[in-house]
C-alpha positions as CSV (number, residue, x, y, z in Angstrom):
1,M,0.0,0.0,0.0
2,T,1.3,3.5,-0.9
3,F,0.6,6.6,1.1
4,I,1.6,9.8,-0.8
5,H,1.0,13.1,0.8
6,N,1.4,16.6,-0.8
7,R,1.7,18.7,2.1
8,R,31.0,15.1,20.4
9,A,34.1,13.7,21.4
10,G,34.4,10.4,19.5
11,Y,33.4,11.9,16.2
12,T,35.7,14.9,16.0
13,A,38.5,13.2,14.2
14,A,36.3,11.6,11.6
15,L,34.5,14.9,11.0
16,A,37.7,16.8,10.6
17,A,38.9,14.3,8.0
18,L,35.7,14.4,6.1
19,A,35.6,18.1,6.2
20,L,38.6,18.2,3.9
21,C,36.3,16.9,1.1
22,V,33.9,19.9,1.4
23,T,33.7,22.1,-1.7
24,A,31.3,24.7,-3.0
25,P,28.3,23.4,-5.0
26,T,28.7,23.7,-8.7
27,A,26.2,21.4,-10.2
28,Q,23.4,22.6,-12.4
29,A,20.2,20.8,-13.3
30,D,21.0,20.6,-17.0
31,S,24.1,18.6,-16.3
32,F,22.9,16.6,-13.3
33,P,23.7,13.7,-12.8
34,S,27.0,13.9,-14.6
35,K,28.3,10.8,-13.0
36,P,27.0,7.9,-10.8
37,V,25.2,9.0,-7.6
38,E,26.3,7.5,-4.3
39,L,23.6,6.5,-1.9
40,V,25.1,6.4,1.6
41,I,23.5,3.9,4.0
42,P,24.8,4.6,7.5
43,F,24.1,1.0,8.8
44,A,25.2,-2.5,8.0
45,Q,23.9,-4.7,5.1
46,G,20.9,-6.9,5.9
47,G,18.9,-4.4,8.0
48,G,15.8,-2.6,7.0
49,T,17.6,0.6,6.1
50,D,19.9,-1.3,3.8
51,Q,16.9,-3.1,2.2
52,V,14.9,0.0,1.5
53,G,18.0,1.9,0.3
54,R,18.9,-0.8,-2.2
55,I,15.3,-1.1,-3.5
56,F,15.1,2.7,-3.9
57,A,18.5,2.7,-5.8
58,Q,17.3,0.0,-8.1
59,Y,14.0,1.7,-9.1
60,A,15.1,5.3,-8.9
61,Q,17.9,5.0,-11.5
62,P,15.7,5.3,-14.7
63,H,13.7,8.2,-13.1
64,L,17.0,10.0,-12.2
65,G,18.6,9.4,-15.5
66,G,21.8,8.0,-14.1
67,D,23.3,5.2,-12.1
68,I,23.0,5.0,-8.3
69,F,25.4,2.9,-6.3
70,V,25.0,2.0,-2.6
71,S,27.8,2.4,0.0
72,N,27.4,1.1,3.6
73,R,29.4,3.5,5.8
74,T,28.8,2.2,9.4
75,G,29.8,3.1,12.9
76,G,29.1,5.6,15.6
77,S,25.4,4.9,15.7
78,G,25.0,6.1,12.2
79,A,27.3,9.2,12.7
80,V,30.0,8.0,10.3
81,G,27.6,7.6,7.4
82,F,25.5,10.7,8.2
83,S,28.7,12.8,8.5
84,H,30.0,11.5,5.1
85,G,26.7,12.6,3.5
86,V,26.6,16.0,5.2
87,L,30.2,16.8,4.3
88,A,30.1,15.6,0.7
89,K,30.2,18.0,-2.2
90,A,26.8,19.6,-2.4
91,D,26.1,18.8,-6.0
92,G,23.6,16.0,-5.7
93,H,26.0,13.2,-6.5
94,V,26.1,12.0,-2.8
95,I,22.7,11.5,-1.2
96,T,22.1,9.8,2.2
97,M,19.5,7.5,3.8
98,I,18.3,9.7,6.7
99,V,16.6,7.5,9.2
100,T,15.1,7.5,12.7
101,T,18.5,7.5,14.5
102,L,18.9,11.0,13.1
103,A,15.9,12.1,15.1
104,A,16.8,10.2,18.3
105,A,20.6,10.3,18.7
106,P,21.0,14.1,19.1
107,H,18.8,13.7,22.2
108,T,20.5,10.6,23.6
109,I,24.2,10.8,22.7
110,D,26.4,13.6,23.9
111,G,28.2,15.4,21.1
112,Y,26.3,13.6,18.3
113,P,27.6,15.5,15.3
114,V,24.7,15.7,13.0
115,S,20.9,16.3,12.9
116,Y,18.1,16.7,10.4
117,K,19.1,20.4,10.1
118,D,22.3,19.4,8.3
119,F,20.5,17.9,5.3
120,E,18.3,19.2,2.5
121,P,15.1,17.1,2.6
122,V,14.5,15.1,-0.6
123,C,11.8,12.6,0.3
124,L,10.3,10.2,2.9
125,L,10.0,6.6,1.7
126,S,8.6,4.7,4.6
127,A,7.6,4.9,8.3
128,P,7.2,1.4,9.7
129,P,6.5,0.5,13.4
130,A,9.0,-1.1,15.7
131,I,8.6,-4.8,16.7
132,L,9.9,-7.2,19.4
133,A,11.1,-10.6,18.2
134,V,12.4,-13.7,19.9
135,H,13.7,-17.1,19.0
136,P,10.7,-19.6,18.6
137,D,12.4,-21.8,21.2
138,S,12.8,-19.1,23.8
139,G,9.7,-20.1,25.8
140,I,8.5,-16.4,25.5
141,N,5.2,-16.4,23.7
142,S,3.7,-13.0,24.6
143,L,4.5,-9.7,26.2
144,A,3.1,-11.1,29.5
145,D,5.6,-13.9,29.3
146,L,8.5,-11.5,28.6
147,I,7.6,-9.1,31.4
148,K,7.2,-12.0,33.9
149,K,10.6,-13.4,32.9
150,A,12.2,-10.0,33.2
151,K,10.8,-9.3,36.6
152,A,11.9,-12.8,37.8
153,E,15.5,-12.1,36.5
154,P,16.2,-8.4,36.8
155,G,18.9,-7.1,34.6
156,K,19.5,-10.4,32.9
157,L,17.4,-10.3,29.8
158,T,19.2,-8.9,26.8
159,F,17.6,-6.7,24.2
160,G,19.5,-6.3,20.9
161,T,19.3,-2.8,19.3
162,A,20.9,-1.0,16.4
163,G,23.1,0.9,18.8
164,P,22.8,3.6,21.5
165,G,20.4,6.4,20.6
166,S,18.8,4.4,17.7
167,N,15.1,4.2,17.5
168,T,15.2,0.6,18.5
169,H,17.1,1.5,21.7
170,L,14.7,4.3,22.5
171,T,11.7,2.0,21.8
172,G,13.1,-0.7,24.1
173,A,13.9,1.8,26.9
174,A,10.4,3.4,26.7
175,F,8.8,-0.1,26.8
176,A,11.0,-1.2,29.7
177,T,10.1,2.0,31.6
178,Q,6.4,1.5,31.1
179,A,6.5,-2.2,31.9
180,G,8.6,-1.6,35.0
181,I,11.3,-4.0,34.0
182,D,15.1,-3.9,34.2
183,V,16.8,-5.3,31.0
184,R,20.2,-5.1,29.4
185,F,20.6,-3.5,26.1
186,V,23.2,-4.9,23.6
187,P,24.2,-2.6,20.8
188,H,24.8,-3.9,17.3
189,K,25.9,-2.4,14.0
190,G,22.3,-2.2,12.7
191,S,19.1,-4.2,13.2
192,G,20.2,-7.0,10.8
193,P,23.0,-8.1,13.1
194,A,20.6,-7.9,16.1
195,L,18.1,-10.2,14.4
196,T,20.9,-12.6,13.5
197,A,22.0,-12.6,17.2
198,A,18.4,-13.4,18.4
199,Y,18.2,-16.2,15.9
200,G,21.6,-17.5,17.1
201,K,20.3,-17.3,20.8
202,H,23.1,-14.8,21.7
203,I,20.4,-12.4,22.9
204,N,16.9,-12.9,24.3
205,V,15.1,-10.2,22.3
206,A,15.7,-8.3,19.1
207,I,14.1,-4.9,18.5
208,A,13.7,-3.9,14.8
209,D,11.0,-2.6,12.5
210,K,8.4,-4.3,10.5
211,A,10.4,-4.3,7.2
212,E,13.4,-5.9,9.0
213,V,11.5,-8.5,10.9
214,S,9.0,-9.6,8.3
215,P,11.3,-12.1,6.4
216,W,12.4,-13.7,9.7
217,H,8.8,-13.9,10.9
218,K,7.4,-15.3,7.6
219,D,9.8,-18.2,7.5
220,G,9.5,-19.0,11.2
221,R,13.1,-18.2,12.2
222,L,11.9,-15.6,14.7
223,K,8.6,-15.1,16.6
224,V,7.1,-11.6,16.8
225,L,5.7,-10.7,20.2
226,T,4.2,-7.3,19.5
227,V,4.0,-4.4,17.1
228,F,4.5,-1.0,18.7
229,S,1.7,0.9,17.0
230,D,-1.9,2.0,17.7
231,D,-2.9,1.7,14.0
232,P,-4.0,-1.8,13.0
233,K,-3.2,-1.1,9.4
234,T,0.5,-1.0,10.2
235,G,0.4,-4.3,12.1
236,I,1.1,-8.0,11.3
237,K,-1.8,-10.4,11.0
238,G,-2.2,-12.5,14.2
239,V,0.3,-10.3,16.2
240,P,-1.2,-8.1,19.0
241,L,-0.5,-4.4,19.0
242,A,1.4,-3.2,22.1
243,S,-1.3,-0.5,22.5
244,A,-3.8,-3.3,23.1
245,D,-1.7,-4.3,26.1
246,G,-1.7,-0.7,27.4
247,F,1.8,0.3,26.1
248,K,2.0,3.7,24.4
249,V,5.3,3.4,22.5
250,D,4.2,4.5,19.0
251,I,7.6,6.1,18.2
252,G,8.2,4.1,15.0
253,S,11.0,4.5,12.5
254,F,11.4,6.2,9.2
255,R,13.6,6.1,6.1
256,G,14.1,8.8,3.6
257,I,16.6,10.6,1.4
258,G,18.6,13.7,2.1
259,A,21.2,15.7,0.3
260,P,24.0,17.9,1.7
261,K,22.9,21.3,2.9
262,G,23.4,23.9,0.2
263,T,22.6,21.6,-2.7
264,P,21.4,23.9,-5.5
265,P,17.6,24.3,-5.8
266,E,17.8,23.1,-9.5
267,V,19.5,19.9,-8.4
268,M,17.1,19.4,-5.5
269,K,14.2,19.7,-8.0
270,V,15.7,16.8,-10.0
271,L,16.2,14.7,-7.0
272,V,12.7,15.3,-5.6
273,E,11.0,14.6,-8.9
274,A,13.0,11.4,-9.3
275,C,11.9,10.3,-5.9
276,R,8.3,11.2,-6.6
277,K,8.3,9.1,-9.8
278,T,9.9,6.3,-7.9
279,V,7.3,6.1,-5.2
280,E,4.6,6.2,-7.9
281,D,6.2,3.2,-9.6
282,K,4.1,0.1,-9.1
283,A,7.1,-2.2,-9.4
284,F,8.8,-0.2,-6.6
285,N,5.8,-0.5,-4.3
286,D,5.3,-4.2,-5.1
287,H,9.0,-4.8,-4.1
288,M,8.7,-2.8,-0.9
289,E,5.5,-4.7,0.1
290,K,7.3,-8.0,-0.3
291,T,9.6,-6.9,2.5
292,G,6.7,-6.0,4.7
293,T,7.1,-2.2,4.1
294,E,4.4,0.1,2.9
295,T,5.5,3.2,1.1
296,Y,4.8,6.4,2.9
297,A,6.0,9.4,0.9
298,L,6.5,13.1,1.6
299,F,8.6,15.4,-0.6
300,G,10.9,18.4,-0.2
301,E,10.0,21.0,2.3
302,E,7.0,19.0,3.5
303,F,9.3,16.2,4.4
304,G,11.5,18.8,6.1
305,A,8.6,20.0,8.3
306,W,7.8,16.3,9.1
307,L,11.4,15.7,10.1
308,K,11.4,18.7,12.5
309,N,8.2,17.3,14.2
310,K,9.8,13.8,14.4
311,H,12.9,15.3,16.0
312,D,10.9,17.1,18.6
313,S,8.7,14.0,19.3
314,F,11.8,11.9,20.0
315,G,13.1,14.6,22.3
316,E,9.9,14.3,24.3
317,A,10.1,10.5,24.2
318,V,13.6,10.6,25.6
319,K,12.5,12.8,28.5
320,A,9.5,10.5,29.2
321,A,11.8,7.4,29.2
322,K,14.2,9.3,31.6
323,M,17.2,8.5,29.3
Protein backbone atom coordinates (compact mmCIF):
# COMPACT_ATOMS: atom_id res chain seq x y z
CA MET A 1 0.00 0.00 0.00
CA THR A 2 1.32 3.44 -0.89
CA PHE A 3 0.61 6.59 1.08
CA ILE A 4 1.61 9.76 -0.82
CA HIS A 5 0.99 13.14 0.77
CA ASN A 6 1.44 16.56 -0.81
CA ARG A 7 1.73 18.68 2.09
CA ARG A 8 31.04 15.13 20.39
CA ALA A 9 34.05 13.68 21.38
CA GLY A 10 34.42 10.37 19.52
CA TYR A 11 33.35 11.86 16.22
CA THR A 12 35.65 14.92 16.05
CA ALA A 13 38.52 13.24 14.21
CA ALA A 14 36.26 11.62 11.64
CA LEU A 15 34.46 14.90 10.98
CA ALA A 16 37.74 16.78 10.60
CA ALA A 17 38.94 14.29 8.00
CA LEU A 18 35.68 14.36 6.10
CA ALA A 19 35.60 18.15 6.17
CA LEU A 20 38.62 18.22 3.85
CA CYS A 21 36.32 16.96 1.12
CA VAL A 22 33.88 19.86 1.36
CA THR A 23 33.74 22.12 -1.68
CA ALA A 24 31.30 24.67 -2.98
CA PRO A 25 28.31 23.38 -4.99
CA THR A 26 28.73 23.74 -8.73
CA ALA A 27 26.17 21.35 -10.24
CA GLN A 28 23.35 22.59 -12.42
CA ALA A 29 20.14 20.77 -13.27
CA ASP A 30 20.97 20.56 -16.99
CA SER A 31 24.14 18.58 -16.26
CA PHE A 32 22.91 16.56 -13.28
CA PRO A 33 23.67 13.75 -12.84
CA SER A 34 26.98 13.92 -14.64
CA LYS A 35 28.33 10.78 -12.95
CA PRO A 36 26.99 7.90 -10.79
CA VAL A 37 25.21 9.01 -7.63
CA GLU A 38 26.32 7.51 -4.31
CA LEU A 39 23.55 6.53 -1.90
CA VAL A 40 25.07 6.40 1.58
CA ILE A 41 23.54 3.88 3.98
CA PRO A 42 24.79 4.58 7.53
CA PHE A 43 24.14 1.03 8.76
CA ALA A 44 25.18 -2.53 7.95
CA GLN A 45 23.94 -4.72 5.14
CA GLY A 46 20.89 -6.84 5.88
CA GLY A 47 18.90 -4.40 8.01
CA GLY A 48 15.75 -2.55 7.00
CA THR A 49 17.58 0.65 6.08
CA ASP A 50 19.85 -1.32 3.77
CA GLN A 51 16.85 -3.13 2.24
CA VAL A 52 14.88 0.03 1.53
CA GLY A 53 17.95 1.89 0.28
CA ARG A 54 18.85 -0.81 -2.21
CA ILE A 55 15.28 -1.11 -3.46
CA PHE A 56 15.12 2.66 -3.90
CA ALA A 57 18.45 2.73 -5.75
CA GLN A 58 17.28 0.01 -8.13
CA TYR A 59 14.02 1.68 -9.12
CA ALA A 60 15.11 5.33 -8.94
CA GLN A 61 17.87 5.01 -11.55
CA PRO A 62 15.67 5.31 -14.66
CA HIS A 63 13.74 8.21 -13.12
CA LEU A 64 16.95 10.04 -12.21
CA GLY A 65 18.58 9.36 -15.54
CA GLY A 66 21.81 8.00 -14.12
CA ASP A 67 23.33 5.17 -12.12
CA ILE A 68 22.99 4.98 -8.32
CA PHE A 69 25.41 2.89 -6.28
CA VAL A 70 25.04 2.00 -2.61
CA SER A 71 27.79 2.42 0.00
CA ASN A 72 27.38 1.14 3.55
CA ARG A 73 29.35 3.47 5.84
CA THR A 74 28.81 2.15 9.35
CA GLY A 75 29.82 3.15 12.87
CA GLY A 76 29.10 5.64 15.62
CA SER A 77 25.37 4.86 15.73
CA GLY A 78 25.04 6.13 12.18
CA ALA A 79 27.28 9.17 12.69
CA VAL A 80 29.98 7.97 10.27
CA GLY A 81 27.56 7.60 7.36
CA PHE A 82 25.52 10.70 8.17
CA SER A 83 28.67 12.78 8.49
CA HIS A 84 29.98 11.53 5.15
CA GLY A 85 26.70 12.56 3.54
CA VAL A 86 26.62 15.97 5.22
CA LEU A 87 30.21 16.82 4.31
CA ALA A 88 30.05 15.58 0.73
CA LYS A 89 30.22 18.02 -2.16
CA ALA A 90 26.77 19.63 -2.37
CA ASP A 91 26.14 18.84 -6.03
CA GLY A 92 23.61 16.00 -5.66
CA HIS A 93 26.04 13.19 -6.46
CA VAL A 94 26.07 12.00 -2.84
CA ILE A 95 22.71 11.45 -1.17
CA THR A 96 22.08 9.78 2.16
CA MET A 97 19.49 7.54 3.76
CA ILE A 98 18.28 9.67 6.68
CA VAL A 99 16.57 7.51 9.23
CA THR A 100 15.14 7.46 12.73
CA THR A 101 18.53 7.52 14.44
CA LEU A 102 18.94 11.04 13.09
CA ALA A 103 15.89 12.10 15.13
CA ALA A 104 16.79 10.16 18.28
CA ALA A 105 20.58 10.26 18.66
CA PRO A 106 20.96 14.05 19.11
CA HIS A 107 18.80 13.68 22.24
CA THR A 108 20.54 10.58 23.62
CA ILE A 109 24.22 10.76 22.67
CA ASP A 110 26.35 13.64 23.94
CA GLY A 111 28.18 15.35 21.10
CA TYR A 112 26.30 13.57 18.31
CA PRO A 113 27.64 15.52 15.33
CA VAL A 114 24.67 15.68 12.95
CA SER A 115 20.92 16.30 12.89
CA TYR A 116 18.13 16.68 10.37
CA LYS A 117 19.10 20.38 10.09
CA ASP A 118 22.31 19.38 8.28
CA PHE A 119 20.45 17.91 5.30
CA GLU A 120 18.29 19.22 2.50
CA PRO A 121 15.12 17.07 2.63
CA VAL A 122 14.48 15.09 -0.57
CA CYS A 123 11.77 12.58 0.32
CA LEU A 124 10.34 10.23 2.91
CA LEU A 125 10.00 6.62 1.72
CA SER A 126 8.55 4.68 4.65
CA ALA A 127 7.63 4.91 8.32
CA PRO A 128 7.20 1.36 9.69
CA PRO A 129 6.49 0.52 13.36
CA ALA A 130 8.96 -1.15 15.74
CA ILE A 131 8.61 -4.82 16.72
CA LEU A 132 9.87 -7.18 19.43
CA ALA A 133 11.06 -10.60 18.20
CA VAL A 134 12.43 -13.70 19.95
CA HIS A 135 13.67 -17.12 18.97
CA PRO A 136 10.74 -19.59 18.62
CA ASP A 137 12.39 -21.85 21.23
CA SER A 138 12.79 -19.06 23.80
CA GLY A 139 9.71 -20.06 25.80
CA ILE A 140 8.53 -16.45 25.53
CA ASN A 141 5.22 -16.39 23.67
CA SER A 142 3.74 -13.04 24.64
CA LEU A 143 4.53 -9.68 26.21
CA ALA A 144 3.12 -11.05 29.45
CA ASP A 145 5.66 -13.91 29.32
CA LEU A 146 8.46 -11.47 28.59
CA ILE A 147 7.56 -9.14 31.44
CA LYS A 148 7.18 -12.03 33.88
CA LYS A 149 10.61 -13.41 32.94
CA ALA A 150 12.23 -9.98 33.15
CA LYS A 151 10.80 -9.34 36.61
CA ALA A 152 11.94 -12.77 37.80
CA GLU A 153 15.49 -12.11 36.50
CA PRO A 154 16.15 -8.35 36.84
CA GLY A 155 18.91 -7.08 34.57
CA LYS A 156 19.53 -10.44 32.90
CA LEU A 157 17.35 -10.33 29.78
CA THR A 158 19.23 -8.94 26.78
CA PHE A 159 17.58 -6.69 24.21
CA GLY A 160 19.48 -6.30 20.93
CA THR A 161 19.32 -2.84 19.31
CA ALA A 162 20.88 -0.97 16.39
CA GLY A 163 23.06 0.95 18.84
CA PRO A 164 22.83 3.65 21.52
CA GLY A 165 20.43 6.41 20.57
CA SER A 166 18.84 4.43 17.74
CA ASN A 167 15.07 4.22 17.47
CA THR A 168 15.24 0.57 18.54
CA HIS A 169 17.14 1.47 21.70
CA LEU A 170 14.71 4.27 22.49
CA THR A 171 11.70 2.04 21.81
CA GLY A 172 13.08 -0.66 24.10
CA ALA A 173 13.88 1.84 26.85
CA ALA A 174 10.42 3.38 26.68
CA PHE A 175 8.80 -0.06 26.77
CA ALA A 176 10.96 -1.21 29.70
CA THR A 177 10.09 1.97 31.62
CA GLN A 178 6.37 1.52 31.06
CA ALA A 179 6.54 -2.21 31.88
CA GLY A 180 8.59 -1.59 35.03
CA ILE A 181 11.32 -4.04 34.05
CA ASP A 182 15.12 -3.94 34.18
CA VAL A 183 16.78 -5.30 31.02
CA ARG A 184 20.23 -5.08 29.45
CA PHE A 185 20.62 -3.45 26.05
CA VAL A 186 23.17 -4.92 23.64
CA PRO A 187 24.18 -2.61 20.77
CA HIS A 188 24.78 -3.94 17.25
CA LYS A 189 25.87 -2.39 13.95
CA GLY A 190 22.29 -2.23 12.71
CA SER A 191 19.12 -4.21 13.23
CA GLY A 192 20.16 -6.96 10.80
CA PRO A 193 22.98 -8.12 13.12
CA ALA A 194 20.60 -7.86 16.12
CA LEU A 195 18.09 -10.16 14.43
CA THR A 196 20.87 -12.58 13.55
CA ALA A 197 21.98 -12.56 17.20
CA ALA A 198 18.44 -13.36 18.36
CA TYR A 199 18.22 -16.23 15.89
CA GLY A 200 21.57 -17.52 17.14
CA LYS A 201 20.30 -17.28 20.75
CA HIS A 202 23.07 -14.84 21.67
CA ILE A 203 20.45 -12.37 22.94
CA ASN A 204 16.92 -12.87 24.26
CA VAL A 205 15.05 -10.21 22.30
CA ALA A 206 15.68 -8.26 19.10
CA ILE A 207 14.09 -4.88 18.49
CA ALA A 208 13.71 -3.95 14.84
CA ASP A 209 11.05 -2.61 12.54
CA LYS A 210 8.40 -4.32 10.46
CA ALA A 211 10.40 -4.33 7.24
CA GLU A 212 13.42 -5.87 8.95
CA VAL A 213 11.53 -8.51 10.91
CA SER A 214 9.01 -9.62 8.28
CA PRO A 215 11.30 -12.06 6.40
CA TRP A 216 12.37 -13.68 9.70
CA HIS A 217 8.76 -13.88 10.87
CA LYS A 218 7.37 -15.27 7.61
CA ASP A 219 9.77 -18.22 7.47
CA GLY A 220 9.51 -18.95 11.21
CA ARG A 221 13.08 -18.15 12.17
CA LEU A 222 11.87 -15.61 14.73
CA LYS A 223 8.62 -15.12 16.63
CA VAL A 224 7.10 -11.63 16.79
CA LEU A 225 5.66 -10.74 20.20
CA THR A 226 4.15 -7.34 19.49
CA VAL A 227 3.97 -4.38 17.12
CA PHE A 228 4.51 -0.95 18.67
CA SER A 229 1.66 0.89 17.01
CA ASP A 230 -1.89 1.98 17.70
CA ASP A 231 -2.86 1.66 14.02
CA PRO A 232 -4.03 -1.85 13.01
CA LYS A 233 -3.22 -1.08 9.36
CA THR A 234 0.49 -1.01 10.22
CA GLY A 235 0.44 -4.29 12.15
CA ILE A 236 1.07 -7.95 11.31
CA LYS A 237 -1.82 -10.37 11.03
CA GLY A 238 -2.17 -12.48 14.18
CA VAL A 239 0.25 -10.34 16.21
CA PRO A 240 -1.19 -8.12 18.99
CA LEU A 241 -0.47 -4.40 19.01
CA ALA A 242 1.41 -3.15 22.06
CA SER A 243 -1.30 -0.51 22.50
CA ALA A 244 -3.82 -3.31 23.08
CA ASP A 245 -1.74 -4.32 26.10
CA GLY A 246 -1.67 -0.75 27.38
CA PHE A 247 1.76 0.31 26.10
CA LYS A 248 2.01 3.69 24.37
CA VAL A 249 5.31 3.44 22.50
CA ASP A 250 4.21 4.51 19.03
CA ILE A 251 7.55 6.09 18.18
CA GLY A 252 8.16 4.08 15.02
CA SER A 253 10.95 4.47 12.53
CA PHE A 254 11.38 6.17 9.20
CA ARG A 255 13.56 6.07 6.13
CA GLY A 256 14.05 8.83 3.65
CA ILE A 257 16.57 10.57 1.44
CA GLY A 258 18.58 13.71 2.15
CA ALA A 259 21.19 15.75 0.29
CA PRO A 260 23.99 17.92 1.71
CA LYS A 261 22.93 21.35 2.96
CA GLY A 262 23.42 23.89 0.22
CA THR A 263 22.59 21.60 -2.69
CA PRO A 264 21.36 23.95 -5.45
CA PRO A 265 17.56 24.25 -5.84
CA GLU A 266 17.79 23.12 -9.48
CA VAL A 267 19.48 19.89 -8.43
CA MET A 268 17.07 19.42 -5.52
CA LYS A 269 14.18 19.68 -7.97
CA VAL A 270 15.64 16.84 -10.04
CA LEU A 271 16.18 14.67 -6.95
CA VAL A 272 12.69 15.32 -5.58
CA GLU A 273 11.01 14.59 -8.91
CA ALA A 274 13.01 11.38 -9.33
CA CYS A 275 11.90 10.34 -5.86
CA ARG A 276 8.27 11.23 -6.62
CA LYS A 277 8.27 9.14 -9.80
CA THR A 278 9.92 6.26 -7.96
CA VAL A 279 7.28 6.06 -5.21
CA GLU A 280 4.56 6.21 -7.87
CA ASP A 281 6.17 3.24 -9.64
CA LYS A 282 4.06 0.09 -9.10
CA ALA A 283 7.10 -2.17 -9.38
CA PHE A 284 8.83 -0.23 -6.59
CA ASN A 285 5.79 -0.51 -4.32
CA ASP A 286 5.34 -4.21 -5.05
CA HIS A 287 8.98 -4.84 -4.14
CA MET A 288 8.65 -2.79 -0.95
CA GLU A 289 5.53 -4.69 0.12
CA LYS A 290 7.32 -8.02 -0.35
CA THR A 291 9.64 -6.92 2.45
CA GLY A 292 6.69 -5.98 4.66
CA THR A 293 7.10 -2.23 4.14
CA GLU A 294 4.37 0.08 2.92
CA THR A 295 5.52 3.16 1.08
CA TYR A 296 4.75 6.39 2.89
CA ALA A 297 5.96 9.39 0.94
CA LEU A 298 6.55 13.09 1.58
CA PHE A 299 8.62 15.40 -0.59
CA GLY A 300 10.91 18.38 -0.23
CA GLU A 301 9.99 21.00 2.33
CA GLU A 302 6.96 19.03 3.47
CA PHE A 303 9.31 16.21 4.40
CA GLY A 304 11.53 18.78 6.11
CA ALA A 305 8.64 19.97 8.31
CA TRP A 306 7.81 16.32 9.11
CA LEU A 307 11.44 15.72 10.13
CA LYS A 308 11.36 18.66 12.52
CA ASN A 309 8.22 17.30 14.18
CA LYS A 310 9.77 13.82 14.41
CA HIS A 311 12.94 15.29 15.97
CA ASP A 312 10.86 17.14 18.57
CA SER A 313 8.75 14.04 19.30
CA PHE A 314 11.83 11.95 19.98
CA GLY A 315 13.11 14.61 22.33
CA GLU A 316 9.88 14.33 24.29
CA ALA A 317 10.09 10.52 24.23
CA VAL A 318 13.64 10.59 25.60
CA LYS A 319 12.51 12.75 28.51
CA ALA A 320 9.54 10.49 29.18
CA ALA A 321 11.83 7.44 29.21
CA LYS A 322 14.22 9.30 31.55
CA MET A 323 17.18 8.51 29.29
